C-alpha positions as CSV (number, residue, x, y, z in Angstrom):
1,M,-15.8,-13.4,-6.0
2,F,-18.0,-10.2,-6.3
3,G,-14.7,-8.4,-6.0
4,Q,-13.0,-9.7,-9.1
5,L,-15.6,-9.7,-11.3
6,L,-15.7,-5.5,-10.1
7,L,-12.4,-5.7,-10.7
8,G,-12.7,-7.2,-14.3
9,V,-15.3,-4.6,-15.0
10,A,-13.6,-1.7,-13.6
11,G,-10.5,-2.5,-16.1
12,N,-13.3,-2.0,-19.1
13,S,-12.1,1.4,-20.8
14,G,-15.4,2.4,-20.7
15,V,-16.0,2.3,-17.5
16,R,-13.2,3.9,-16.9
17,R,-14.3,6.9,-18.8
18,L,-17.5,6.9,-17.2
19,V,-16.0,7.3,-14.0
20,T,-13.2,9.2,-14.2
21,G,-15.3,11.7,-16.1
22,S,-17.9,12.1,-13.9
23,S,-18.3,15.4,-11.5
24,L,-20.1,13.0,-9.0
25,S,-17.2,10.8,-8.7
26,R,-14.6,13.1,-7.2
27,P,-16.7,13.7,-3.8
28,V,-17.0,10.2,-3.3
29,V,-13.1,9.6,-4.1
30,A,-12.3,12.3,-1.7
31,R,-13.0,9.7,1.1
32,F,-10.2,7.6,-0.1
33,V,-7.8,9.9,-1.8
34,A,-6.2,12.8,0.4
35,G,-6.3,15.1,-2.8
36,D,-5.0,15.9,-6.0
37,D,-0.8,17.2,-5.0
38,V,1.9,17.7,-2.4
39,D,0.0,20.7,-0.4
40,A,-3.1,18.1,-0.2
41,A,-0.7,15.0,1.1
42,T,0.7,17.2,3.6
43,G,-2.4,18.8,5.2
44,A,-3.9,14.8,5.5
45,V,0.0,14.0,7.4
46,R,-0.6,16.9,9.6
47,D,-4.0,16.0,10.8
48,L,-3.3,12.4,11.2
49,T,0.2,13.4,13.2
50,R,-2.1,15.0,15.5
51,D,-3.5,12.0,16.5
52,G,-0.5,10.5,17.0
53,I,-0.8,8.2,13.7
54,A,2.0,8.0,11.4
55,V,1.4,7.9,7.4
56,T,2.7,6.4,4.5
57,L,2.3,8.3,1.4
58,D,1.1,7.1,-2.1
59,R,1.6,9.3,-5.1
60,L,-1.0,7.8,-7.3
61,G,-0.1,6.4,-10.5
62,E,0.7,3.1,-12.1
63,D,1.2,1.0,-15.6
64,I,3.0,3.8,-17.1
65,T,3.4,3.5,-21.0
66,A,6.6,6.1,-21.2
67,P,10.1,6.4,-19.7
68,E,9.0,10.2,-19.3
69,Q,6.5,9.0,-16.9
70,A,8.8,7.1,-14.7
71,D,10.8,10.3,-14.4
72,E,7.8,12.6,-13.4
73,T,7.2,10.2,-10.9
74,V,10.7,10.3,-9.3
75,A,10.0,14.1,-9.5
76,G,7.2,14.3,-7.8
77,Y,8.4,11.8,-5.1
78,S,10.9,14.2,-4.7
79,E,9.2,17.2,-3.9
80,L,7.0,15.5,-2.0
81,L,10.0,14.3,0.2
82,D,11.7,18.0,0.7
83,R,8.3,19.3,1.5
84,L,8.2,16.7,4.7
85,A,11.6,17.6,5.4
86,A,11.1,21.1,5.2
87,E,7.7,20.9,7.5
88,G,9.1,19.1,10.2
89,L,6.9,15.8,8.8
90,A,9.7,13.6,8.0
91,T,10.7,11.4,10.6
92,G,8.8,8.0,11.3
93,N,6.9,8.8,8.0
94,E,7.2,7.0,5.2
95,I,6.8,6.7,1.1
96,S,5.1,3.8,-0.7
97,I,5.7,3.4,-4.1
98,K,5.0,0.8,-7.1
99,L,7.6,-0.2,-9.2
100,S,5.2,0.0,-12.5
101,A,5.3,3.6,-11.9
102,L,8.6,3.4,-12.4
103,G,8.8,1.7,-15.6
104,Q,8.9,-2.2,-14.6
105,G,6.7,-3.0,-17.5
106,L,8.8,-1.0,-20.1
107,G,10.4,-3.4,-22.1
108,P,13.4,-6.3,-21.2
109,D,15.1,-3.2,-19.5
110,G,12.4,-2.2,-17.2
111,P,12.8,-4.1,-13.8
112,R,17.0,-3.2,-13.9
113,R,15.7,0.8,-14.7
114,A,12.8,0.9,-12.3
115,T,15.2,-0.2,-9.7
116,E,17.9,2.4,-10.7
117,R,15.0,4.5,-9.8
118,A,13.4,3.2,-6.7
119,R,17.4,3.3,-5.3
120,T,17.0,6.9,-6.2
121,L,14.3,7.6,-4.1
122,V,15.4,5.7,-1.4
123,E,18.3,7.3,-1.6
124,R,16.6,10.5,-0.8
125,A,13.8,9.2,1.7
126,H,17.0,8.2,4.1
127,A,18.8,11.6,3.9
128,H,15.1,13.0,5.3
129,G,14.8,10.1,7.3
130,V,12.0,9.1,5.5
131,D,11.2,5.2,5.1
132,V,10.6,3.6,2.0
133,T,7.9,0.3,1.4
134,V,8.1,-0.8,-2.4
135,D,4.4,-2.0,-2.7
136,M,3.3,-5.3,-4.6
137,E,1.1,-5.5,-7.6
138,D,-0.4,-8.5,-9.6
139,H,1.6,-11.8,-9.4
140,T,3.5,-11.6,-12.8
141,R,5.8,-8.7,-10.6
142,V,6.3,-10.6,-8.0
143,E,9.6,-12.0,-8.4
144,D,10.9,-9.1,-10.4
145,T,9.8,-7.2,-7.3
146,L,11.2,-8.8,-4.5
147,E,14.2,-8.8,-6.6
148,T,14.3,-5.3,-6.5
149,V,13.7,-4.9,-2.6
150,R,16.8,-7.6,-1.9
151,A,19.0,-5.1,-4.1
152,L,17.8,-1.8,-2.1
153,R,18.1,-3.4,1.1
154,A,21.6,-4.5,0.7
155,D,22.4,-0.8,1.1
156,F,18.9,0.3,2.9
157,P,18.0,-2.8,5.0
158,R,15.0,-0.8,6.2
159,T,13.5,-0.8,2.8
160,G,10.0,-2.2,3.5
161,C,8.4,-5.1,1.2
162,V,4.6,-6.1,0.8
163,L,3.3,-9.7,0.4
164,Q,-0.3,-10.5,-0.6
165,A,-1.7,-13.7,1.6
166,M,-3.9,-14.3,-1.2
167,L,-1.3,-15.8,-3.5
168,R,-0.4,-19.1,-2.9
169,R,3.3,-18.5,-3.2
170,T,3.5,-16.0,-0.6
171,E,4.1,-18.4,2.6
172,G,7.0,-19.2,0.9
173,D,8.3,-15.5,0.5
174,A,7.3,-15.1,4.4
175,R,9.8,-17.4,5.2
176,D,12.2,-16.0,3.5
177,L,11.4,-12.6,4.8
178,A,11.3,-13.4,8.5
179,H,14.5,-12.7,9.9
180,A,15.4,-9.3,12.0
181,G,14.9,-5.9,10.6
182,S,12.6,-7.2,8.0
183,R,9.5,-5.0,7.2
184,V,6.7,-6.4,5.7
185,R,3.6,-5.1,4.8
186,L,1.0,-8.2,5.2
187,V,-2.3,-7.7,2.9
188,K,-4.8,-9.7,2.1
189,G,-4.5,-8.5,-1.8
190,A,-6.7,-6.8,-3.8
191,Y,-5.9,-7.3,-7.5
192,N,-7.9,-9.5,-9.9
193,E,-5.8,-13.0,-9.6
194,P,-6.2,-16.4,-11.2
195,P,-7.1,-19.4,-8.9
196,E,-4.2,-21.0,-10.3
197,V,-1.7,-18.4,-8.0
198,A,-4.6,-17.6,-5.8
199,Y,-6.7,-18.5,-3.2
200,P,-10.3,-17.9,-4.8
201,A,-11.9,-17.9,-1.3
202,K,-12.2,-15.6,1.4
203,A,-11.6,-17.9,4.1
204,D,-8.3,-19.5,2.8
205,V,-7.3,-16.0,2.5
206,D,-7.5,-15.1,6.0
207,K,-6.1,-18.5,7.1
208,A,-2.9,-18.1,4.6
209,Y,-3.0,-13.9,6.4
210,V,-2.6,-15.6,9.9
211,R,0.1,-18.1,9.0
212,C,2.0,-16.0,7.4
213,L,1.6,-13.2,10.1
214,K,3.2,-15.9,12.7
215,T,6.0,-16.7,10.5
216,L,6.9,-13.5,10.5
217,L,6.4,-12.6,14.0
218,D,8.2,-15.8,15.0
219,G,11.1,-15.4,12.4
220,G,11.8,-11.9,14.5
221,A,10.6,-9.8,11.3
222,Y,8.8,-6.5,11.8
223,P,5.2,-7.1,10.5
224,M,3.0,-4.3,9.2
225,I,-0.4,-5.8,9.8
226,A,-2.5,-4.4,7.2
227,T,-6.2,-5.0,7.5
228,H,-9.2,-3.9,8.5
229,D,-10.7,-6.8,9.4
230,L,-11.3,-6.7,13.1
231,R,-11.0,-10.2,13.7
232,I,-7.9,-10.2,12.2
233,V,-6.7,-7.1,14.5
234,A,-8.0,-9.0,17.6
235,L,-6.1,-11.9,16.8
236,A,-3.0,-10.1,15.8
237,E,-3.3,-8.0,19.1
238,E,-3.5,-11.3,21.1
239,L,-0.6,-12.3,19.2
240,L,1.6,-9.5,20.3
241,A,0.9,-9.6,23.7
242,G,3.7,-11.9,24.0
243,K,6.2,-9.4,22.4
244,P,8.2,-7.0,22.9
245,A,7.0,-3.5,22.4
246,G,7.7,-2.4,18.8
247,S,7.6,-5.7,17.5
248,A,5.1,-5.3,14.7
249,E,2.4,-1.9,13.6
250,F,-1.2,-1.6,12.4
251,Q,-1.7,-0.4,9.0
252,M,-5.0,1.1,7.5
253,L,-6.2,2.8,4.6
254,Y,-6.9,6.8,4.2
255,G,-10.6,7.3,4.9
256,I,-11.7,3.8,6.3
257,R,-12.4,2.8,9.9
258,A,-10.8,5.8,11.4
259,G,-12.4,5.1,14.7
260,E,-10.6,1.9,15.0
261,Q,-7.4,3.4,13.8
262,K,-7.3,6.0,16.7
263,R,-8.1,3.1,19.1
264,L,-5.2,1.1,17.9
265,A,-2.9,4.2,18.4
266,A,-3.7,4.1,21.9
267,Q,-1.7,0.8,22.5
268,H,0.3,0.2,19.5
269,A,2.5,2.0,16.6
270,V,0.0,2.9,13.5
271,R,0.5,4.1,10.2
272,V,-2.3,5.0,7.8
273,Y,-1.8,4.6,3.9
274,V,-2.2,8.1,2.3
275,P,-2.7,8.0,-1.2
276,Y,-2.9,11.7,-3.3
277,G,-2.9,12.4,-7.3
278,T,-4.9,12.8,-10.2
279,D,-4.6,9.4,-11.2
280,W,-7.0,8.0,-8.7
281,Y,-9.0,5.1,-10.8
282,G,-7.1,2.0,-10.0
283,Y,-6.5,2.2,-6.5
284,F,-10.1,3.8,-6.2
285,S,-11.6,0.6,-8.3
286,R,-9.6,-1.6,-5.8
287,R,-10.9,-0.2,-2.8
288,L,-14.6,-0.8,-3.7
289,A,-13.7,-4.3,-4.5
290,E,-12.6,-5.1,-1.6
291,R,-15.5,-4.9,0.2
292,P,-19.4,-4.5,-0.7
293,A,-20.2,-1.7,1.8
294,N,-17.7,0.6,-0.2
295,L,-19.4,0.1,-3.2
296,A,-22.9,0.7,-1.6
297,F,-21.1,3.8,-0.2
298,F,-20.0,5.2,-3.7
299,A,-23.6,4.1,-5.0
300,R,-26.0,6.0,-2.2
301,S,-23.7,8.7,-3.4
302,L,-24.1,8.8,-7.1
303,V,-27.5,8.5,-6.4
304,A,-27.5,11.5,-4.0
305,G,-25.6,13.7,-6.4
């Protein structure tokens, strides 16, 4: 409830201007965002690689308003992919793409054009040995996003998909995606959703998460267990104890639970979601809403400043 309230406030244009325009925000944002450009992103990759941790890189930006912005997103990711390859950082790593940043919401033809742009990036990533996961956004875009994933997987079956346990429909989607070779990042969900489509209570979201995880594992999929909830991490480790090595991986966000990331990496595959870029407000506000501790950290930092 608190998180959804905060997301509602964060959507206010005045709040957005206040936060993004404050010089006090940037040091706090730096905890969750690797930096503004490709140099910062590749630096974060090098640091995490030294700790035996893989990455998925997100060039921040969503809900664009013009096709030219979508083309800029493609160009930006292409630059990143070429840099990863040039620096020997491609193999085993990944990019995460948001279809809203590729023009999914730009008119009736938006979903088709976004799929075309996504295919361009998947082809380039595949040529460099980099995987791609298609991020999931709010509930109004789920069906179009799943359709894009199905189209991409026809030629690139390793294309990853994201499912949000908070959505009531997700258990059915998990059953559909629970097959061999299906890479699925399972998250709780961080969007402000109405109770008609999403579980409002955290306990119900947690239970749904575990049910979806079991469905994916039992169906032979490759779950990417994206959570900072230590209870779910422990339960997932118990479930994986009876599975062959390489059956799943853990994922966490850049700047959160770094110690736990290293602990897990000693026994499991671990990937860190590394965002970079200047359009950080939407991502940052969702991180604050996920955990009151993040908001307290932000508030203390502003006061200290």
